[in-house]
N, C-alpha and C positions, 0 to 999 in steps of 0.2 A: 504493500500500500504506500509506503514512504517513497519507494522508487517511482511509483506512478505519479505521485504528487510533484516530485522533483522534475520528472519528465514533462509534465504539463506546464510547470512554471517556466522551464527552458523554452518550450514551444511558444509561450506567450510573450517572451522578451521582445521580439521584433515589433510587437503590437503596441508596446509602451511608447508614449509620446516622448519626443526629445525634450530635454530640460530647456525651458524658455528663459531661464535666468542667464545672466552674463557669466561667462567663465572669467577667472582672474586674468587670463591672457587677453580676452576681448575688452575688459575694462581698462587694462593697461594700455592697449592699443589706442583706445579712444582718448585716454588722458594724454598719451604721447602726441597724437595728431593735433589735439587742442593746443598743447604747449608749443609745438613746432610752428603751427600756423599763426599763433599769436605773436611769437617772436618775429617771424618773417614779415607779418603785416606791419608791425611797428618799425622794423628796420627798413622796410620798403618806403615808408613815408617820412622817416626822421629828417632826412636832409633835403627833402623836396622843397623848392622855393615856390613862391606864389606864381611866378611865370610858368614853371614846370607843372604845377598843380592844374593849371587851367588849359595848358597847351593840348590841342587835338591834332593827331596826324592827318585826319581829313574831317570834314564836317560831319560825316556819318559815324565816325569812330569815337569811342569814349576817351576822355582825358584820364590822366592818373587820378585826378580828384573824383571823376565820375565813377571810375572803377572802385575806388575806396568807398564812396558813398553807397554804391550797389552792394558791396560786401556787407556793410553795416545793416542795410535794410534787409538783405537776404538772411542774415544770421537771425534776426528777430523773427522773420517769417518761418524759417526752418525750425527754430526751437518751438514756435507755436504749433507746428505739425507734430513735433515730438509730444507735446502736451496733449494735443488732440487725440493722438493714438493712445497715450497712457490713460486718458480719461474715458476711452471707449471700452466696451466689454471685450474680453479675450476673444480672438478670432479662432474658432475651432479648426480652420483650414490654414492657419498661419504658416505651417511648414511647407505646404504645397505652393501657397500664394507668394511666398517670399524666397523660395529656394534659389540659390545662386546669385541673388541680387547684391549681396554685400561685395562679392568678387567683381561683379559688373560695375558697380558704383566706383570701386577703387580703381578700376581700369580706366574708366572714361572721365571721371570728374577731375582728379588732381592733374591728370596728364593732358587735359584740355582737348580731348577727342570729341568730335562732333560739334555741331552748333545748334543752338535753340534760341527762340525769341524769349526775351526776359518778360515775365509777367508785369503788367502795367504798374502794379503796386510797389514793385521794387526797381523800377526804372529810375535811374538817377535824374535829378532835376538840375544838377550843376550848381547848386547854391549852398553846399555844405563846405565849410572851411576845413582845413587840415586839422586844426585843433579840435573842432567839433567832432570830426570823424574819429579821431583817436580817443576822445573822451567817451563817446557812445560805444565804440568798440570795446574798450576796457570795461565799461559798466556792464555791457551784455555778457562778456566773458566771465565775470564774477559769478553770475547766476548759472550759466551753462556749464562751467567747469565744476562748480559745486554739485550740480545735479548728477553728473556722471560719476563723481567720486563717492557720492553718498547713497544713490538710489538703490533700493532692494526690489523694485518692481521687476517682474519678469518681462523685460522689454520686448522680447522676440514674439510674444504671443499677442501683443497689442498692435494694431495696424491702423494706417490711414492711407487714403488714396492719393496718388500723385496725378496731377492734371495731364502729364505727358504719357501716352500709351506705352512708350518704351519701358517705363517704370511701373505703372499701375500701382498695385498694392505693395507698400513698404512697411516694415515693422518699425516700432519706435526706435529700436537700435539702429536700423538702417537710416532712418531719418536723422538720427543724431550724427552718424558718421558722415552723412551728406554735408553737414554743416562745416567741419574743418576742410573737407575735401573740396567743397565749393569755393571756399576762401583760397585754398591753394591754386585752384583753377584760375581765379581772377588775379592772383598775384603774378602768375605767368603772363597774363594780359598786361599788367602794369609793366613788367619787365620788357615786353614787346614794345610798348609805347616809348619807354626810355631808350630803347635801341633803335628807334626809327630816326631816319635822317631828318634833321631840322629840330629835334628836341632841344630846348634851350639848355645852354651850358650852366646858367645860373638864374 
């Protein structure tokens, strides 16, 4: 009888749901991405002059200042999606719906692969100063960094929808990782602006 029960338990193991909580490695990866992207954002803006802040390679392309403003606006929106997911009931299909997407996000976002139209609410207006951008960025990061360090919510089973069909359903953890990777993506854009011919020397 004991052997029968053990055999049945072994058969049932594949049917058990994957743990939706963050592993120590996943949490550390998130914390590391936040620290790196924060340091890189501050360094990218520190020595930018007023002329460099406003300079645009072409009328259609963003300036350094507009890229920085977009990052600030986007980080608030993305953390809002994390909170939306966390406050939603657990998705019983989370494993199927979100499978492989953390790897996909890591591939396309920080490496600046593919192009997409920015949602209207996070399009830069071009009226944010460097000082204001840095202040808002740092303020936002206090909240977002504390969240990932402290949360015990099983982030993987809570989901929210992305407006782009290529992403669709993302878990709260995936939405969270989207935040620093999106910032890294646009830091590359800032570097491209700085490397463009005609960028002011001071």
